[in-house]
C-alpha positions in Angstrom: 17.8 3.7 -3.7 15.4 5.2 -1.1 16.9 4.7 2.4 16.2 5.4 6.0 18.4 8.2 7.5 20.7 5.6 9.2 21.2 3.4 6.2 23.7 3.8 3.5 22.6 4.1 -0.1 22.7 0.9 -2.1 24.4 1.2 -5.5 23.1 -0.7 -8.5 25.6 -0.9 -11.3 24.5 -3.8 -13.4 21.4 -5.6 -14.7 22.0 -8.4 -12.2 22.2 -5.9 -9.4 18.9 -4.4 -10.4 17.3 -7.9 -10.8 18.4 -8.7 -7.3 16.7 -5.7 -5.7 13.5 -5.6 -7.8 11.8 -8.2 -5.5 12.7 -6.0 -2.5 11.3 -2.9 -4.1 8.0 -4.8 -4.8 7.9 -7.0 -1.7 7.5 -10.2 -3.8 9.0 -12.0 -6.7 7.3 -10.7 -9.9 5.8 -13.1 -12.4 4.1 -12.2 -15.8 4.8 -8.7 -15.0 6.3 -5.5 -16.5 8.3 -3.6 -14.0 9.6 -0.1 -14.6 12.1 1.5 -12.3 12.4 5.3 -12.5 15.4 7.4 -11.2 16.1 11.1 -10.9 18.2 13.7 -9.2 21.9 14.2 -9.1 22.4 10.8 -7.4 20.0 9.1 -9.9 18.1 7.5 -7.0 15.4 5.0 -7.9 12.3 6.6 -6.5 9.5 4.8 -8.2 8.9 1.2 -9.2 5.8 0.6 -11.4 4.4 -3.0 -11.9 1.8 -4.0 -14.5 0.3 -7.4 -15.3 1.3 -8.7 -18.7 -1.7 -8.7 -21.1 -2.4 -12.4 -21.7 -3.2 -12.9 -24.4 -1.5 -9.9 -25.9 -3.9 -7.1 -26.6 -2.9 -4.0 -28.5 -5.3 -1.6 -26.6 -4.1 -2.9 -23.1 -0.5 -2.7 -24.3 -1.0 0.9 -25.4 -2.8 1.9 -22.2 0.0 0.5 -20.0 2.8 2.2 -22.0 1.0 5.5 -22.0 0.3 5.4 -18.2 3.9 4.4 -17.5 5.3 7.2 -19.5 2.8 9.7 -18.1 3.8 8.8 -14.5 7.6 9.1 -15.3 7.2 12.4 -17.2 4.9 14.1 -14.7 7.3 13.3 -11.8 10.3 14.4 -13.9 12.2 11.2 -13.9 15.2 11.2 -16.2 16.2 7.6 -16.2 14.2 4.4 -16.6 14.7 0.7 -16.9 12.0 -1.7 -18.0 12.0 -5.4 -17.1 9.4 -7.9 -18.4 9.0 -11.1 -16.4 7.6 -13.9 -18.6 7.7 -15.6 -22.0 8.8 -13.6 -25.1 5.4 -13.6 -26.9 3.9 -11.8 -23.8 6.8 -9.6 -22.9 8.0 -8.4 -26.4 4.8 -6.5 -27.4 4.9 -4.4 -24.2 8.6 -3.9 -24.4 8.3 -2.6 -28.0 5.5 -0.3 -26.9 7.4 1.1 -24.0 10.5 1.8 -26.3 8.3 3.5 -28.9 6.4 5.6 -26.2 9.6 6.7 -24.5 11.0 8.2 -27.8 11.2 12.0 -27.6 10.2 12.2 -23.9 13.6 13.2 -22.6 13.7 10.1 -20.4 16.9 8.0 -20.9 15.7 4.4 -21.2 18.8 2.7 -20.1 17.7 -0.9 -20.8 14.7 -3.1 -21.5 15.2 -6.6 -20.1 13.2 -9.8 -20.3 13.6 -12.4 -17.5 12.5 -16.0 -17.7 13.7 -18.6 -15.3 17.3 -18.0 -14.4 18.2 -16.0 -17.5 17.7 -12.5 -18.9 17.8 -10.9 -22.3 18.3 -7.2 -23.4 16.2 -5.8 -26.1 18.7 -2.9 -26.5 21.9 -4.9 -26.7 22.8 -7.1 -29.7 26.3 -8.0 -28.8 26.8 -11.7 -28.4 29.7 -11.1 -26.1 27.5 -9.6 -23.3 24.1 -10.6 -24.4 24.1 -14.0 -26.1 21.0 -15.3 -27.9 20.5 -18.0 -25.2 20.3 -15.3 -22.6 22.6 -14.4 -19.7 22.3 -16.6 -16.7 22.0 -15.0 -13.3 21.4 -16.0 -9.7 20.1 -13.5 -7.2 20.2 -15.9 -4.2 22.8 -14.5 -1.8 23.5 -11.5 -4.2 25.1 -8.7 -2.1 22.6 -6.2 -3.1 19.7 -8.5 -2.0 21.4 -9.4 1.2 22.0 -5.7 1.9 18.3 -4.9 1.3 17.2 -7.8 3.5 19.4 -6.5 6.4 18.2 -3.0 5.9 14.5 -3.7 5.8 14.4 -6.8 8.1 11.8 -8.2 5.8 11.9 -11.5 3.7 10.6 -11.5 0.1 7.4 -13.3 -0.7 7.1 -15.7 -3.6 4.3 -13.9 -5.4 1.8 -11.0 -5.3 -0.8 -13.5 -4.1 1.4 -14.3 -1.1 1.6 -10.7 -0.3 -2.2 -10.3 -0.6 -2.5 -13.2 1.9 -0.8 -11.2 4.6 -3.8 -8.9 4.8 -6.5 -11.4 4.0 -9.4 -11.7 6.3 -9.0 -13.9 9.3 -11.0 -17.2 9.4 -12.1 -19.9 11.7 -13.0 -19.4 15.4 -11.4 -16.0 15.6 -13.6 -14.8 12.8 -16.6 -16.1 14.6 -15.4 -14.2 17.7 -15.0 -11.0 15.7 -18.5 -11.2 14.3 -20.0 -11.5 17.8 -17.8 -8.7 19.2 -18.5 -6.4 16.3 -22.3 -6.8 16.9 -21.7 -6.1 20.6 -19.6 -3.0 19.8 -22.3 -1.8 17.5 -24.9 -2.0 20.3 -22.7 -0.2 22.7 -22.0 2.6 20.2 -25.7 2.9 19.4 -26.6 3.2 23.1 -23.9 5.8 23.6 -25.2 7.9 20.8 -28.7 7.6 21.9 -27.9 8.5 25.5 -26.1 11.6 24.3 -29.0 12.7 22.1 -31.4 12.1 24.9 -29.5 14.4 27.2 -29.6 17.1 24.6 -25.8 17.1 24.1 -23.5 16.5 21.1 -22.0 13.1 20.2 -18.5 14.4 21.3 -18.3 12.2 24.4 -18.8 9.2 22.2 -16.2 10.4 19.8 -13.7 11.1 22.7 -14.1 7.5 23.8 -13.2 6.4 20.3 -10.2 8.8 20.0 -8.8 7.5 23.3 -9.1 3.8 22.2 -7.4 4.3 18.8 -4.6 6.5 20.4 -4.0 3.7 23.0 -3.8 1.2 20.1 -1.2 3.3 18.3 0.9 3.6 21.5 0.7 -0.2 22.0 2.1 -0.9 18.6 4.8 1.7 18.8 5.9 0.1 22.0 6.4 -3.2 20.2 3.3 -4.8 21.6 0.1 -6.0 19.9 -3.6 -6.3 20.5 -4.9 -9.8 20.9 -8.5 -9.6 22.1 -11.3 -9.7 19.5 -13.3 -7.2 21.5 -10.5 -4.6 21.2 -10.4 -5.1 17.5 -14.1 -4.8 17.1 -14.3 -1.6 19.1 -11.5 0.0 17.1 -13.1 -0.9 13.8 -16.4 0.6 14.9 -14.7 3.7 16.4 -12.9 4.3 13.0 -16.2 4.9 11.3 -16.0 8.3 12.9 -14.2 10.6 10.4 -12.8 12.5 13.4 -11.3 9.4 14.9 -10.0 8.2 11.5 -8.4 11.5 10.7 -7.0 11.8 14.1 -5.3 8.4 13.6 -4.1 9.6 10.2 -2.5 12.7 11.7 -0.5 10.5 14.1 1.1 8.4 11.5 4.7 9.5 12.2 6.9 8.0 9.4 9.4 7.2 12.1 7.0 4.5 13.3 5.8 3.4 9.9 6.6 -0.3 10.5 4.8 -0.4 13.8 1.8 1.4 12.3 1.8 -1.0 9.5 1.5 -3.9 11.9 -1.4 -2.2 13.7 -3.5 -1.5 10.5 -2.6 -5.0 9.0 -3.9 -6.6 12.2 -7.1 -4.5 12.3 -7.6 -4.8 8.5 -7.5 -8.6 8.9 -9.9 -8.7 11.9 -12.4 -5.9 10.7 -15.8 -7.2 9.6 -17.6 -6.2 6.4 -18.6 -2.5 6.5 -15.7 -1.7 8.8 -12.7 -2.5 6.6 -12.3 0.7 4.6 -10.8 2.9 7.3 -8.1 0.6 8.7 -7.2 -0.6 5.1 -6.8 3.0 4.0 -4.6 3.7 6.9 -2.6 0.6 6.2 -2.2 1.8 2.6 -0.9 5.1 3.8 1.7 3.6 6.2 2.7 1.0 3.6 3.3 3.9 1.1 5.3 5.7 3.8 7.5 2.6 4.1 8.1 2.5 0.3 5.9 -0.6 -0.1 3.6 0.4 -3.0 2.5 -3.1 -3.8 1.1 -3.6 -0.2 -0.4 -0.1 -0.4 -2.4 -1.0 -3.5 -3.5 -4.3 -2.1 -4.8 -2.6 1.0 -6.7 0.0 -1.2 -8.2 -2.9 -3.1 -9.7 -4.3 0.2 -10.8 -0.7 1.2 -12.7 0.0 -2.0 -14.1 -3.5 -2.2 -15.6 -2.9 1.2 -16.7 0.6 0.6 -16.6 1.7 -3.0 -15.7 5.3 -3.5 -14.3 5.6 0.0 -12.7 9.1 -0.2 -9.4 8.5 1.6 -8.8 5.3 -0.3 -9.7 6.9 -3.6 -7.4 9.9 -2.8 -4.4 7.5 -2.1 -5.1 5.4 -5.1 -5.0 8.4 -7.4 -1.8 9.6 -5.7 0.0 6.3 -5.8 -1.1 5.6 -9.3 0.4 9.0 -10.4 3.8 7.7 -9.2 4.1 10.1 -6.3 7.2 9.0 -4.2 6.9 8.0 -0.6 8.9 11.1 0.3 5.7 13.1 -0.2 3.6 10.9 2.3 3.5 13.7 4.7 0.8 13.9 7.4 -2.2 16.0 6.3 -2.7 17.8 9.6 -1.6 17.7 13.2 -3.9 16.0 15.7 -4.7 19.5 17.1 -5.7 20.7 13.6 -8.0 17.7 13.1 -9.7 18.4 16.5 -10.1 22.1 15.6 -11.6 21.2 12.1 -14.3 18.9 13.8 -15.0 21.0 16.8 -17.1 23.7 15.1 -20.1 21.8 13.6 -23.5 22.1 15.4 -24.7 19.0 17.3 -26.9 17.7 14.4 -23.7 17.4 12.2 -21.5 16.1 15.1 -23.9 13.1 15.4 -23.0 12.2 11.8 -19.3 12.1 12.7 -19.9 8.7 14.3 -21.8 6.3 12.1 -21.6 2.6 13.3 -23.0 0.4 10.6 -25.1 -2.7 10.5 -23.3 -5.7 9.2 -23.7 -9.4 8.9 -22.2 -9.8 12.3 -24.2 -12.9 13.3 -26.6 -10.9 15.5 -29.7 -9.4 14.0 -30.1 -7.1 16.9 -27.0 -5.3 15.9 -28.7 -3.1 13.5 
């Protein structure tokens, strides 16, 4: 299993072992899903976990598409071992299980087992022996299972009950805090616009404005790395506006040291939840990157959903979506550039282009003067 340098590998030697760790690999307990775990290398480490919604009602085209995509990911990344697990009733799982078995034939990938889970029992599509796979299913209980306990200790995270529960952890804030964010975002918009106008009036580039944003975001990263957190709506508002600068966003991206992935995930989760419409794409994309670094592909995809819903076609989000959909493992989530390289790449454009590197947007922030 993927591990941190100071953690021992967790060995999975039975179907029950695997069923116990799948919720930890996903971050939630799957329901009405097909999960495929892929392993490779001399240690046969599980390095990818794919999850798909079961077509409901069954649909031949959707089933074929899921099977083709799953095989494409496993083959392109040279995985040699796979196990498929369908969570749900037989009429929904069986068509997809059959399609996976057929699509895997001749690929060189060893499909070790195809399981179906419903309630507290599992069945194998590959085993017909009543001694180990009785018709009524094999009872199992993953509560307190040693593999699940080990995973919880290693990650320090509790498993959520569903994908919807995971989505709720990055949902927009509501109530009085949301009202405060609308006011503060409008205020940050006005401040940014004045700074840009002042720089243009003085005949200079927008770099002083960008430098202000760089310092704010770098300070926020340090705050979370130190185990602290931001609490003021005004700070969240200014950060979200600052990140509309590609220079500021890319500088933040270049500082996402995987050794601080959990701290960074807290930062971008907080900012994604607080950011107002029009300002969500950048922090949500940074959240997706750090979640992917941390091996949490489900959270990464949910963050990308929020980014692309806010700004369709947002380039960083689209790049990460294509990469994650291709099954690229978290070990490849390296930093694109150093902060120094980012600064050099943005330091050469003429002043007219530098002004475009900071683009505060008008939003429904509750203040018409904000635009």
